[in-house]
Residue frames as qw, qx, qy, qz and C-alpha x, y, z in Angstrom:
[[0.352, 0.152, -0.911, -0.150, 245.66, 169.11, 32.42],
 [0.630, -0.100, 0.469, -0.611, 242.60, 167.13, 33.49],
 [0.916, 0.225, -0.169, -0.285, 242.16, 163.40, 32.91],
 [0.953, -0.176, 0.109, 0.219, 244.47, 160.37, 32.82],
 [0.077, -0.853, 0.458, 0.238, 248.17, 161.20, 32.86],
 [0.861, 0.424, -0.270, -0.078, 249.89, 159.29, 30.08],
 [0.308, 0.608, -0.659, 0.319, 253.18, 159.12, 31.97],
 [0.139, -0.268, 0.800, -0.518, 251.87, 157.54, 35.16],
 [0.334, -0.298, -0.854, -0.263, 248.37, 156.22, 34.49],
 [0.139, -0.431, -0.634, 0.627, 247.09, 158.33, 37.38],
 [0.101, 0.841, 0.492, 0.199, 244.26, 160.83, 37.17],
 [0.426, -0.043, -0.063, 0.901, 245.65, 164.35, 36.78],
 [0.039, -0.838, -0.430, -0.334, 244.17, 167.75, 37.52],
 [0.145, 0.570, -0.268, 0.763, 244.92, 171.11, 39.12],
 [0.314, -0.266, -0.724, 0.554, 244.81, 171.62, 42.86],
 [0.258, -0.613, -0.226, -0.711, 242.04, 173.59, 44.54],
 [0.277, -0.401, 0.538, -0.687, 240.90, 174.28, 48.08],
 [0.899, -0.097, -0.031, -0.425, 238.65, 171.23, 47.81],
 [0.821, 0.274, -0.472, 0.169, 241.87, 169.18, 47.63],
 [0.090, -0.700, 0.502, -0.499, 243.24, 170.42, 50.96],
 [0.804, -0.370, 0.364, -0.290, 242.16, 167.41, 53.09],
 [0.966, 0.221, 0.051, 0.127, 243.69, 164.96, 50.60],
 [0.444, 0.719, -0.319, 0.429, 246.78, 167.15, 50.24],
 [0.383, -0.680, 0.455, -0.428, 247.19, 167.27, 54.00],
 [0.943, -0.159, 0.267, -0.115, 246.94, 163.47, 54.18],
 [0.824, 0.479, -0.120, 0.278, 249.61, 163.12, 51.49],
 [0.173, 0.752, -0.410, 0.487, 252.00, 165.48, 53.27],
 [0.671, -0.534, 0.389, -0.336, 251.44, 163.61, 56.52],
 [0.987, 0.070, 0.130, 0.068, 252.43, 160.33, 54.87],
 [0.598, 0.649, -0.232, 0.408, 255.52, 161.99, 53.38],
 [0.167, -0.745, 0.439, -0.474, 256.61, 163.37, 56.77],
 [0.858, -0.354, 0.311, -0.206, 256.09, 160.03, 58.52],
 [0.942, 0.247, 0.051, 0.223, 258.33, 158.35, 55.95],
 [0.547, 0.616, -0.161, 0.543, 260.99, 161.03, 55.54],
 [0.593, -0.660, -0.279, 0.367, 261.06, 162.54, 59.05],
 [0.446, 0.464, 0.062, 0.763, 262.21, 165.84, 57.62],
 [0.239, -0.413, -0.457, 0.751, 260.66, 167.80, 60.47],
 [0.120, -0.044, -0.297, -0.946, 258.28, 169.59, 58.11],
 [0.068, 0.478, 0.834, -0.266, 254.75, 169.98, 59.42],
 [0.136, -0.085, -0.282, -0.946, 251.88, 171.88, 57.84],
 [0.253, 0.384, 0.765, -0.452, 248.20, 172.35, 58.55],
 [0.328, 0.631, 0.668, 0.221, 245.08, 173.06, 56.52],
 [0.010, -0.935, -0.152, 0.321, 245.27, 176.80, 57.18],
 [0.277, -0.595, 0.489, 0.575, 248.72, 177.00, 55.61],
 [0.369, 0.167, 0.795, 0.452, 247.65, 175.02, 52.55],
 [0.194, 0.820, 0.539, 0.007, 244.60, 177.21, 52.06],
 [0.144, -0.872, 0.098, 0.458, 246.83, 180.24, 52.41],
 [0.363, -0.308, 0.655, 0.587, 249.22, 178.92, 49.76],
 [0.297, 0.428, 0.775, 0.358, 246.36, 178.31, 47.35],
 [0.049, 0.902, 0.389, -0.182, 245.10, 181.86, 47.95],
 [0.397, -0.392, 0.279, 0.781, 248.27, 183.44, 46.54],
 [0.461, 0.750, 0.205, -0.429, 246.89, 185.98, 44.02],
 [0.229, 0.701, -0.551, -0.390, 249.85, 185.38, 41.71],
 [0.275, -0.145, 0.947, 0.083, 249.37, 181.60, 41.57],
 [0.627, 0.177, -0.342, -0.678, 247.27, 180.35, 38.64],
 [0.636, -0.185, 0.694, -0.283, 245.81, 177.18, 40.12],
 [0.859, 0.429, 0.171, -0.221, 244.71, 175.85, 36.74],
 [0.674, 0.674, -0.273, 0.130, 248.15, 176.24, 35.19],
 [0.103, 0.699, -0.598, 0.379, 250.66, 176.33, 38.06],
 [0.508, -0.321, 0.698, -0.390, 249.51, 173.30, 40.07],
 [0.647, 0.162, -0.665, -0.335, 249.16, 169.59, 39.38],
 [0.595, -0.298, 0.625, -0.408, 247.68, 166.80, 41.45],
 [0.467, 0.188, -0.816, -0.283, 247.94, 163.10, 40.60],
 [0.654, -0.210, 0.366, -0.627, 245.17, 160.94, 42.00],
 [0.231, 0.039, -0.968, -0.093, 244.62, 157.25, 42.62],
 [0.274, -0.596, -0.752, -0.056, 240.87, 157.17, 43.07],
 [0.252, -0.918, -0.209, -0.224, 240.06, 159.62, 45.84],
 [0.702, -0.577, 0.058, 0.413, 243.62, 159.60, 47.18],
 [0.298, 0.922, -0.246, 0.026, 246.09, 162.30, 46.19],
 [0.933, -0.176, 0.092, 0.299, 249.39, 160.48, 45.66],
 [0.569, -0.049, 0.150, 0.807, 251.55, 163.27, 44.22],
 [0.139, 0.943, 0.284, -0.104, 251.47, 167.00, 43.58],
 [0.557, 0.031, 0.124, 0.821, 253.58, 169.76, 42.06],
 [0.034, 0.948, 0.265, -0.173, 253.45, 173.55, 42.19],
 [0.589, 0.243, 0.116, 0.762, 255.52, 176.08, 40.23],
 [0.167, -0.869, -0.241, 0.399, 256.08, 179.58, 41.60],
 [0.540, 0.675, 0.154, 0.478, 257.02, 182.34, 39.16],
 [0.538, -0.365, -0.180, 0.738, 259.86, 184.70, 40.23],
 [0.169, 0.897, 0.308, 0.268, 258.15, 188.01, 39.49],
 [0.157, -0.974, 0.154, -0.052, 260.65, 190.85, 39.67],
 [0.887, -0.171, 0.155, 0.400, 263.74, 188.65, 39.26],
 [0.040, -0.925, 0.204, 0.318, 266.88, 190.72, 38.74],
 [0.055, -0.624, 0.712, 0.316, 269.61, 188.47, 37.32],
 [0.157, 0.044, -0.955, -0.249, 268.21, 184.97, 36.75],
 [0.676, -0.177, -0.094, -0.709, 264.55, 183.94, 36.56],
 [0.116, 0.165, -0.954, 0.223, 264.64, 181.16, 39.13],
 [0.693, -0.264, -0.305, -0.597, 261.31, 179.34, 39.19],
 [0.255, -0.335, 0.788, -0.449, 260.64, 177.50, 42.44],
 [0.637, -0.070, -0.675, -0.366, 259.33, 173.96, 42.25],
 [0.417, -0.267, 0.653, -0.573, 257.44, 172.32, 45.11],
 [0.760, 0.089, -0.496, -0.410, 256.47, 168.66, 44.82],
 [0.368, -0.338, 0.806, -0.318, 256.07, 165.41, 46.71],
 [0.643, 0.067, -0.666, -0.373, 255.19, 161.78, 46.00],
 [0.822, -0.408, 0.156, -0.366, 253.45, 159.39, 48.40],
 [0.292, -0.548, 0.784, 0.014, 255.98, 156.88, 49.78],
 [0.716, 0.135, 0.679, -0.093, 253.96, 153.98, 48.34],
 [0.673, 0.708, 0.213, -0.025, 254.24, 155.41, 44.81],
 [0.077, -0.850, 0.453, 0.259, 257.95, 156.18, 44.77],
 [0.307, -0.366, 0.813, 0.335, 260.50, 154.57, 42.43],
 [0.507, 0.424, 0.748, 0.059, 257.79, 154.20, 39.79],
 [0.342, 0.315, 0.439, 0.769, 258.46, 157.23, 37.60],
 [0.106, -0.868, -0.484, -0.037, 256.05, 159.61, 39.33],
 [0.385, -0.733, 0.017, 0.560, 258.76, 161.93, 40.62],
 [0.366, -0.101, 0.519, 0.765, 260.35, 162.21, 37.19],
 [0.103, 0.626, 0.658, 0.407, 256.94, 162.98, 35.71],
 [0.229, -0.895, -0.311, 0.224, 256.43, 165.81, 38.21],
 [0.402, -0.530, 0.253, 0.702, 259.85, 167.29, 37.44],
 [0.290, 0.204, 0.640, 0.681, 259.13, 167.17, 33.70],
 [0.027, -0.795, -0.576, -0.188, 255.77, 168.88, 34.24],
 [0.321, -0.834, -0.117, 0.434, 257.34, 171.61, 36.38],
 [0.397, -0.274, 0.433, 0.762, 259.99, 172.21, 33.72],
 [0.190, 0.476, 0.673, 0.534, 257.32, 172.49, 31.03],
 [0.152, -0.886, -0.438, 0.009, 255.32, 174.98, 33.07],
 [0.403, -0.708, 0.075, 0.574, 258.36, 177.06, 34.07],
 [0.393, -0.027, 0.543, 0.742, 259.60, 177.14, 30.47],
 [0.096, 0.665, 0.624, 0.400, 256.22, 178.33, 29.22],
 [0.260, -0.909, -0.267, 0.186, 255.98, 181.07, 31.85],
 [0.492, -0.480, 0.249, 0.682, 259.56, 182.13, 31.23],
 [0.316, 0.194, 0.586, 0.720, 258.89, 182.58, 27.53],
 [0.021, -0.735, -0.613, -0.289, 255.56, 184.36, 28.03],
 [0.318, -0.894, -0.207, 0.239, 256.67, 187.08, 30.45],
 [0.506, 0.774, -0.094, 0.368, 258.81, 189.81, 28.82],
 [0.237, -0.853, 0.377, -0.271, 260.52, 190.86, 32.05],
 [0.767, -0.381, 0.517, -0.015, 261.63, 187.28, 32.67],
 [0.883, 0.396, 0.207, 0.140, 262.33, 186.06, 29.14],
 [0.334, 0.869, -0.282, 0.230, 265.18, 188.57, 28.89],
 [0.352, -0.660, 0.624, -0.225, 266.91, 186.74, 31.75],
 [0.348, 0.195, -0.916, -0.043, 268.35, 183.21, 31.93],
 [0.751, -0.324, -0.031, -0.574, 265.83, 180.79, 33.40],
 [0.211, 0.236, -0.918, 0.239, 266.23, 178.02, 35.96],
 [0.751, -0.433, -0.304, -0.396, 264.04, 175.64, 37.93],
 [0.015, -0.477, 0.717, -0.508, 264.93, 175.06, 41.58],
 [0.799, -0.308, -0.480, -0.189, 264.16, 172.02, 43.75],
 [0.162, -0.621, 0.542, -0.543, 264.70, 172.04, 47.52],
 [0.893, -0.266, -0.331, -0.149, 265.11, 169.27, 50.08],
 [0.658, -0.687, 0.307, 0.027, 267.14, 167.86, 52.94],
 [0.213, 0.695, -0.674, -0.132, 270.77, 167.09, 52.19],
 [0.318, -0.229, 0.910, -0.137, 270.25, 163.58, 53.61],
 [0.747, 0.379, 0.332, -0.434, 267.34, 162.85, 51.27],
 [0.334, -0.276, 0.779, 0.453, 269.00, 160.32, 48.98],
 [0.443, 0.527, 0.721, 0.075, 265.80, 159.77, 47.02],
 [0.221, 0.937, 0.130, -0.236, 265.63, 163.43, 46.07],
 [0.213, -0.691, 0.530, 0.443, 269.33, 163.50, 45.25],
 [0.429, 0.023, 0.832, 0.351, 269.02, 160.56, 42.86],
 [0.370, 0.737, 0.565, -0.010, 265.91, 162.06, 41.26],
 [0.061, 0.937, -0.059, -0.339, 267.47, 165.50, 40.87],
 [0.257, -0.549, 0.656, 0.450, 270.75, 164.23, 39.47],
 [0.464, 0.218, 0.826, 0.234, 268.93, 161.82, 37.17],
 [0.320, 0.830, 0.456, 0.005, 266.95, 164.74, 35.75],
 [0.545, 0.518, 0.068, 0.656, 270.05, 166.85, 35.17],
 [0.284, -0.920, -0.031, -0.268, 270.03, 169.02, 38.30],
 [0.622, 0.202, -0.459, 0.601, 273.09, 170.01, 40.28],
 [0.446, -0.703, -0.406, 0.377, 273.38, 171.36, 43.85],
 [0.326, 0.644, 0.069, 0.689, 273.77, 175.14, 43.80],
 [0.198, -0.605, 0.273, -0.721, 273.12, 176.27, 47.38],
 [0.545, -0.220, -0.770, 0.248, 273.19, 174.84, 50.89],
 [0.350, -0.645, -0.006, -0.679, 271.27, 176.02, 53.93],
 [0.290, -0.019, -0.812, 0.506, 271.59, 175.54, 57.67],
 [0.507, -0.648, -0.321, -0.468, 268.49, 175.48, 59.84],
 [0.334, 0.241, -0.612, 0.675, 269.72, 176.64, 63.23],
 [0.553, -0.670, -0.444, -0.219, 268.18, 176.57, 66.70],
 [0.118, 0.420, -0.496, 0.751, 268.76, 178.34, 69.99],
 [0.460, -0.467, -0.746, 0.120, 267.36, 176.81, 73.20],
 [0.165, -0.664, 0.024, -0.728, 265.59, 179.39, 75.34],
 [0.783, -0.492, -0.361, 0.115, 266.64, 177.91, 78.67],
 [0.603, -0.161, -0.225, 0.748, 268.75, 179.40, 81.39],
 [0.114, -0.660, -0.209, 0.713, 269.21, 183.10, 81.89],
 [0.481, 0.831, 0.276, 0.045, 268.10, 185.59, 79.28],
 [0.626, 0.216, 0.042, 0.748, 270.92, 187.31, 77.39],
 [0.183, -0.574, -0.235, 0.763, 271.67, 190.86, 78.55],
 [0.408, 0.851, 0.319, -0.088, 270.01, 193.59, 76.53],
 [0.564, 0.010, 0.257, 0.784, 272.14, 195.30, 73.91],
 [0.078, 0.656, 0.156, -0.734, 271.87, 199.04, 73.27],
 [0.605, 0.703, 0.362, 0.096, 270.49, 200.27, 69.97],
 [0.564, 0.182, 0.137, 0.794, 272.98, 202.09, 67.75],
 [0.105, -0.436, -0.206, 0.870, 273.16, 205.82, 68.34],
 [0.269, 0.229, -0.260, -0.899, 270.30, 207.72, 66.71],
 [0.534, -0.104, -0.705, -0.454, 268.01, 204.67, 66.61],
 [0.468, -0.212, 0.607, -0.606, 265.61, 202.88, 68.91],
 [0.115, -0.082, -0.976, -0.165, 264.04, 199.41, 69.01],
 [0.532, 0.043, 0.205, -0.821, 260.25, 199.33, 68.74],
 [0.535, 0.185, 0.817, -0.108, 257.72, 196.49, 68.44],
 [0.100, 0.172, 0.697, 0.689, 256.38, 195.93, 64.95],
 [0.308, 0.545, 0.464, -0.627, 253.32, 198.02, 64.16],
 [0.562, 0.546, 0.580, 0.222, 251.34, 198.14, 60.94],
 [0.119, 0.967, 0.004, -0.227, 252.22, 201.82, 60.59],
 [0.219, -0.686, 0.607, 0.338, 255.75, 200.63, 59.77],
 [0.830, 0.195, 0.523, 0.018, 254.69, 197.93, 57.32],
 [0.636, 0.760, 0.058, 0.118, 255.59, 199.77, 54.11],
 [0.025, -0.882, 0.462, -0.087, 258.80, 201.17, 55.58],
 [0.662, -0.362, 0.657, 0.004, 259.80, 197.64, 56.58],
 [0.825, 0.437, 0.349, 0.084, 259.14, 196.35, 53.07],
 [0.400, 0.888, -0.179, 0.138, 261.37, 199.07, 51.64],
 [0.333, -0.735, 0.586, -0.073, 264.07, 198.28, 54.19],
 [0.822, -0.056, 0.566, 0.037, 263.95, 194.59, 53.27],
 [0.738, 0.641, 0.168, 0.126, 264.29, 195.33, 49.56],
 [0.162, 0.895, -0.381, 0.163, 267.38, 197.43, 50.30],
 [0.540, -0.589, 0.590, -0.114, 268.92, 194.99, 52.78],
 [0.780, -0.023, 0.623, 0.051, 268.71, 191.89, 50.59],
 [0.616, 0.745, -0.051, -0.252, 269.44, 193.24, 47.13],
 [0.223, 0.678, -0.698, -0.064, 272.95, 191.74, 47.16],
 [0.558, -0.203, 0.774, -0.222, 271.76, 188.25, 48.19],
 [0.003, 0.071, -0.906, -0.417, 271.41, 185.20, 45.96],
 [0.094, -0.417, -0.862, -0.272, 267.99, 184.68, 44.35],
 [0.009, 0.499, 0.463, -0.733, 266.59, 187.91, 45.75],
 [0.060, 0.495, 0.540, 0.678, 263.69, 189.60, 44.00],
 [0.109, -0.123, 0.298, -0.940, 262.16, 192.75, 45.49],
 [0.040, 0.470, 0.852, -0.228, 258.89, 192.22, 47.31],
 [0.168, -0.374, -0.289, -0.865, 256.03, 194.21, 45.87],
 [0.405, -0.230, 0.405, -0.786, 253.13, 195.01, 48.17],
 [0.860, -0.020, -0.233, -0.453, 251.10, 192.01, 47.03],
 [0.765, 0.141, -0.594, 0.203, 253.83, 189.47, 47.78],
 [0.094, 0.319, -0.583, 0.742, 254.73, 191.22, 51.03],
 [0.601, -0.190, 0.239, -0.739, 251.16, 190.94, 52.26],
 [0.897, 0.063, -0.327, -0.291, 250.79, 187.36, 51.01],
 [0.842, 0.120, -0.459, 0.256, 254.01, 185.86, 52.31],
 [0.361, 0.231, -0.489, 0.760, 255.29, 188.15, 55.07],
 [0.109, -0.036, 0.491, -0.864, 253.21, 190.44, 57.27],
 [0.671, -0.005, -0.083, -0.737, 249.89, 189.11, 55.99],
 [0.567, 0.106, -0.814, -0.069, 250.80, 185.45, 56.52],
 [0.756, -0.530, -0.232, -0.305, 249.09, 183.47, 59.25],
 [0.840, -0.155, -0.305, 0.422, 252.45, 182.48, 60.73],
 [0.262, 0.550, -0.174, 0.774, 253.57, 186.10, 61.24],
 [0.540, -0.603, -0.503, 0.303, 253.93, 187.11, 64.87],
 [0.152, 0.789, 0.002, 0.595, 253.94, 190.92, 65.16],
 [0.593, -0.789, 0.042, -0.157, 254.16, 190.77, 68.96],
 [0.841, -0.328, 0.217, 0.373, 257.55, 189.03, 68.70],
 [0.621, 0.519, 0.194, 0.554, 258.82, 191.16, 65.80],
 [0.364, -0.748, -0.072, 0.550, 261.08, 194.14, 66.36],
 [0.513, 0.752, 0.148, 0.386, 262.18, 197.13, 64.31],
 [0.496, -0.401, -0.047, 0.769, 265.14, 199.45, 64.62],
 [0.267, 0.847, 0.378, 0.261, 263.96, 202.90, 63.59],
 [0.408, 0.213, -0.104, 0.882, 265.77, 206.20, 63.21],
 [0.137, -0.632, -0.500, 0.577, 264.79, 209.28, 65.14],
 [0.042, -0.447, 0.184, 0.874, 264.91, 211.57, 62.13],
 [0.681, 0.564, 0.237, -0.403, 262.45, 210.13, 59.61],
 [0.177, -0.394, 0.741, 0.515, 263.44, 209.14, 56.08],
 [0.280, 0.040, -0.753, -0.594, 262.15, 206.96, 53.24],
 [0.125, -0.338, -0.917, 0.173, 259.73, 205.36, 55.67],
 [0.158, 0.284, 0.252, -0.912, 257.83, 208.64, 55.70],
 [0.504, 0.116, -0.434, -0.738, 255.66, 207.28, 52.90],
 [0.044, 0.020, -0.992, 0.120, 254.77, 204.14, 54.84],
 [0.286, 0.449, 0.699, -0.478, 251.19, 205.22, 55.33],
 [0.377, 0.475, 0.655, 0.451, 250.75, 205.95, 51.63],
 [0.144, 0.190, 0.108, 0.965, 250.82, 209.67, 52.14],
 [0.222, -0.698, -0.679, -0.051, 247.60, 209.90, 54.12],
 [0.041, 0.664, -0.008, 0.747, 246.83, 213.55, 54.77],
 [0.507, -0.697, 0.147, -0.484, 247.36, 214.67, 58.32],
 [0.962, -0.223, -0.098, 0.121, 249.49, 211.61, 59.10],
 [0.261, -0.858, 0.418, 0.143, 252.84, 212.36, 60.73],
 [0.587, 0.556, -0.583, -0.075, 255.86, 210.94, 58.90],
 [0.957, -0.289, 0.030, -0.004, 257.07, 207.51, 59.96],
 [0.282, -0.757, 0.560, 0.186, 260.69, 207.16, 61.00],
 [0.598, 0.487, -0.602, -0.207, 262.90, 205.18, 58.65],
 [0.950, -0.257, 0.167, -0.057, 263.25, 201.47, 59.42],
 [0.076, 0.772, -0.626, -0.077, 267.00, 200.95, 59.63],
 [0.190, 0.204, -0.960, 0.001, 266.78, 197.24, 60.47],
 [0.745, -0.138, -0.003, -0.652, 264.06, 194.72, 61.20],
 [0.001, -0.126, 0.988, -0.091, 263.40, 191.27, 62.62],
 [0.684, -0.042, -0.158, -0.711, 260.13, 189.63, 61.62],
 [0.241, -0.208, 0.912, -0.259, 259.15, 186.58, 63.65],
 [0.670, 0.005, -0.495, -0.552, 257.02, 183.60, 62.70],
 [0.416, -0.204, 0.807, -0.366, 255.49, 180.61, 64.44],
 [0.463, 0.041, -0.758, -0.457, 254.25, 177.36, 62.93],
 [0.669, -0.227, 0.355, -0.612, 251.18, 176.12, 64.77],
 [0.928, 0.175, -0.273, -0.182, 251.51, 172.85, 62.86],
 [0.496, 0.401, -0.653, 0.408, 255.01, 172.34, 64.27],
 [0.275, -0.353, 0.554, -0.703, 253.78, 173.07, 67.78],
 [0.853, -0.053, 0.085, -0.511, 250.92, 170.59, 67.41],
 [0.883, 0.270, -0.385, 0.002, 253.29, 167.90, 66.12],
 [0.550, 0.322, -0.570, 0.518, 256.16, 168.41, 68.57],
 [0.565, -0.697, -0.428, 0.105, 254.54, 169.90, 71.66],
 [0.509, -0.412, -0.043, 0.755, 257.19, 172.63, 71.66],
 [0.254, 0.937, 0.216, -0.102, 256.86, 176.27, 70.65],
 [0.630, -0.060, 0.244, 0.735, 259.49, 177.69, 68.34],
 [0.145, 0.903, 0.099, -0.392, 259.88, 181.37, 67.52],
 [0.740, 0.229, 0.382, 0.504, 261.31, 181.46, 64.00],
 [0.087, -0.652, 0.162, 0.736, 263.30, 184.40, 62.67],
 [0.673, 0.572, 0.464, 0.064, 261.69, 184.68, 59.26],
 [0.475, 0.724, 0.067, 0.496, 263.47, 187.85, 58.16],
 [0.503, -0.745, -0.019, 0.438, 266.36, 189.77, 59.70],
 [0.608, 0.473, 0.209, 0.602, 268.01, 192.53, 57.73],
 [0.291, -0.698, -0.092, 0.648, 269.77, 195.87, 57.97],
 [0.458, 0.885, 0.081, -0.017, 269.69, 198.67, 55.44],
 [0.793, 0.304, -0.086, 0.520, 273.05, 198.99, 53.76],
 [0.116, 0.738, -0.162, 0.645, 273.63, 202.50, 55.15],
 [0.575, -0.654, 0.241, -0.429, 273.21, 201.21, 58.71],
 [0.954, 0.007, -0.276, 0.114, 275.40, 198.10, 58.57],
 [0.629, 0.259, -0.419, 0.602, 278.33, 197.58, 60.90],
 [0.141, -0.506, 0.269, -0.807, 276.79, 199.48, 63.82],
 [0.035, -0.024, 0.884, -0.466, 275.29, 196.62, 65.83],
 [0.575, -0.007, -0.088, -0.814, 271.74, 196.73, 64.49],
 [0.748, -0.001, -0.607, -0.270, 271.30, 192.98, 63.98],
 [0.404, 0.002, -0.787, 0.465, 272.76, 191.97, 67.38],
 [0.217, -0.019, 0.394, -0.893, 270.44, 194.43, 69.13],
 [0.689, 0.022, -0.206, -0.695, 267.36, 193.06, 67.37],
 [0.700, 0.046, -0.710, -0.060, 268.29, 189.39, 67.75],
 [0.213, 0.037, -0.737, 0.641, 269.01, 189.81, 71.46],
 [0.419, 0.000, 0.223, -0.880, 265.67, 191.55, 71.91],
 [0.751, 0.038, -0.448, -0.485, 263.93, 188.65, 70.13],
 [0.556, 0.049, -0.795, 0.235, 265.63, 186.03, 72.31],
 [0.015, -0.007, 0.601, -0.799, 264.63, 187.89, 75.45],
 [0.549, 0.050, 0.025, -0.834, 261.04, 188.44, 74.31],
 [0.727, 0.061, -0.599, -0.329, 260.54, 184.87, 73.08],
 [0.380, 0.027, -0.820, 0.427, 261.88, 183.43, 76.32],
 [0.191, 0.048, 0.470, -0.860, 259.55, 185.67, 78.34],
 [0.638, 0.111, -0.169, -0.743, 256.61, 184.64, 76.14],
 [0.784, -0.141, 0.537, -0.278, 257.14, 180.94, 76.86],
 [0.770, 0.524, -0.327, -0.159, 258.76, 179.76, 73.65],
 [0.914, -0.306, 0.213, 0.156, 261.04, 176.74, 73.96],
 [0.645, -0.086, 0.379, 0.657, 263.41, 177.59, 71.13],
 [0.304, 0.804, -0.089, -0.503, 264.25, 180.23, 68.56],
 [0.729, 0.093, 0.571, 0.366, 265.23, 179.21, 65.04],
 [0.299, 0.790, -0.175, -0.506, 266.31, 180.57, 61.67],
 [0.862, 0.288, 0.327, 0.258, 267.56, 179.45, 58.27],
 [0.088, -0.846, 0.303, 0.430, 270.79, 180.81, 56.82],
 [0.775, 0.609, -0.162, 0.046, 272.52, 180.53, 53.46],
 [0.849, -0.353, 0.075, 0.385, 275.89, 178.92, 54.15],
 [0.543, 0.117, 0.187, 0.810, 277.58, 181.43, 51.81],
 [0.042, -0.928, -0.369, 0.035, 275.60, 184.50, 52.89],
 [0.516, 0.555, -0.073, 0.649, 277.68, 187.53, 51.80],
 [0.262, -0.811, 0.114, -0.510, 277.09, 189.37, 55.08],
 [0.280, 0.314, -0.797, 0.433, 278.79, 186.69, 57.19],
 [0.650, -0.393, -0.002, -0.651, 275.50, 185.81, 58.85],
 [0.877, -0.102, -0.470, 0.010, 276.49, 182.23, 59.69],
 [0.511, 0.129, -0.521, 0.672, 279.33, 183.28, 61.97],
 [0.233, -0.351, 0.184, -0.888, 277.13, 185.94, 63.56],
 [0.792, -0.301, -0.196, -0.494, 274.40, 183.42, 64.42],
 [0.811, -0.032, -0.517, 0.273, 276.89, 180.90, 65.77],
 [0.276, 0.237, -0.433, 0.825, 278.32, 183.61, 68.00],
 [0.452, -0.323, 0.075, -0.828, 274.80, 184.38, 69.25],
 [0.427, -0.174, 0.789, -0.407, 274.35, 180.79, 70.42],
 [0.835, 0.311, 0.010, -0.454, 272.53, 179.19, 67.48],
 [0.373, -0.332, 0.845, 0.193, 273.59, 175.68, 66.47],
 [0.416, 0.202, -0.643, -0.610, 272.93, 173.76, 63.26],
 [0.652, 0.018, 0.593, -0.472, 269.86, 171.53, 63.57],
 [0.766, 0.374, 0.521, 0.053, 269.27, 170.44, 59.95],
 [0.156, -0.434, 0.483, 0.744, 270.84, 170.98, 56.55],
 [0.640, 0.605, 0.429, -0.200, 269.05, 171.56, 53.25],
 [0.367, -0.203, 0.560, 0.714, 270.13, 171.87, 49.64],
 [0.522, 0.672, 0.133, -0.508, 268.83, 173.61, 46.54],
 [0.568, 0.052, 0.676, 0.467, 269.22, 171.89, 43.17],
 [0.314, 0.711, -0.010, -0.629, 269.06, 173.88, 39.93],
 [0.562, 0.167, 0.674, 0.450, 268.82, 173.22, 36.22],
 [0.087, 0.316, -0.231, -0.916, 268.75, 175.77, 33.38],
 [0.634, 0.490, 0.458, -0.385, 265.49, 175.89, 31.46],
 [0.635, 0.717, -0.100, -0.270, 265.49, 174.92, 27.82],
 [0.060, 0.621, -0.775, -0.097, 268.49, 172.59, 28.01],
 [0.811, 0.090, -0.538, -0.211, 268.72, 168.94, 27.05],
 [0.766, -0.573, 0.221, -0.188, 268.86, 166.70, 30.13],
 [0.953, 0.037, 0.085, 0.288, 271.61, 164.68, 28.51],
 [0.456, 0.738, -0.152, 0.474, 273.83, 167.70, 27.93]]
């Protein structure tokens, strides 16, 4: 879509890297109004637009008022979905343009795009389709918009923090037959395989292929390998293919569990405080119940404190099947913010 948008009277067109300054200005206005604690910088926006699986012409929409971007929407396709094809919507409207039908227009556009992609991809069209919208539980504007468009809450999330003050927690021993090592690129593929095994029983999980893993996990600008830790076996295993079978390369020990850390430079710039975020923490199913996660999390808290971070943080599904919420509370994390995911089946009448 390029040209005037019939629903809003605004100029419409896809996003591109040329839009990043205007996009950044829009997100800044949204954060100042909503105070959601969500900060982003130009590097992160450029990174998002560089996703090789994102079709900028078809999967993104910007609405302009002259040279000012006043709203945007992006639809992410759930490649590799296993049970339900849950398309992820990302959108925002400038505070000055709210309550004027722009949000509803963005939701309708995202539904149209998700429905088209769902029908066009054979591996997804065989599954039920949904569109997801995320936001803070206290965001009444989003709640009214979502409910008015036929969406219902389907999942709740706690964003938890742990102050890194006082004495460091005592180190915890690794389970027998394993050892904790810093993340190294030699373990990258083995870690991806471990993640796909660890999370296959979690809601909305789709296995990471190598492209998505590099885009969103270990290739992301926020990834902090120096803070990340792996629990590896001493006997080798599936991780032996982690270096793609290079001749003369010794086998890589299996990754039994992993903790991948992140840091948002935009958050640090906005708050003046450094936070070490637990982006991914998982244990292979065969290694559960042996203390893998506590050993890794304790190591992260000790390392982050020594590195000068002010806090550690993570996000947890409130109904995580592994009992993660209770584990994190026991480790000293407390709820800082709450978020909600709204969902609506694709191809259904909003009035039904």
